[in-house]
C-alpha positions, 0 to 999 in steps of 0.5 A: 704160055708158061713164060707169059704166065710167069712174067705177067700172069701171076701178078695179074691173077694176084691183083685180080684176087685182091680186087675180088676179095677186098670187100670181104670181111676177112680180106687180108687173110684171104689175100694172104692165103691166095698169095701163098697158093701162088707160090706152090709148085704146080699153081701156074701149070694148073692155072694155064691148064684151066685157061687152055681147057674150059675157063673161057668156054661157052657152057650152053651145051653142058647146061643143056645136058644137065637140064635134061637130067634128074638132078638137083641143081643150085645156082647162086649169083651175086647181083654185083657180079660183072663176070657172071652176068644176068644174061649168062645166068638167065641162059643157065636158068633157061637150059636148067629149068628145074634149078633152084636159083638165088641172088645175093644182093650186092655180092660180086664174083667173090661171093663165097668170100664176100657173103660167106654166111649167106652162101653157106646157109643156102648150100646147107639148106639145099643139101639137107632138103629131101626131095 
């Protein structure tokens, strides 16, 4: 994993980040910041750990447990996200029935960069609400 990560993975993750971030208002700054992070000692180890542990996991069991808890949950999805699909979000919403859900029109997987103002407002409103 380490060899392939160094040989191929870092370049692929940098290209993926560029693609995700290219439509954001501050794309150049975000891409430069991500490129800097890749150079940090431990970045590759962290990436490989994430991939080996749960990044590619089916989260339904976790959603089921969360759905049974008395906990505020906010779900936000960009309508153009091809990685977190409508089907995946529908499953999460079914298993976490009390979750508050919002869609952000036109946003993709880089939603926090592409529509930062809208996501920030949703988060602040959610966190400030006393229920």
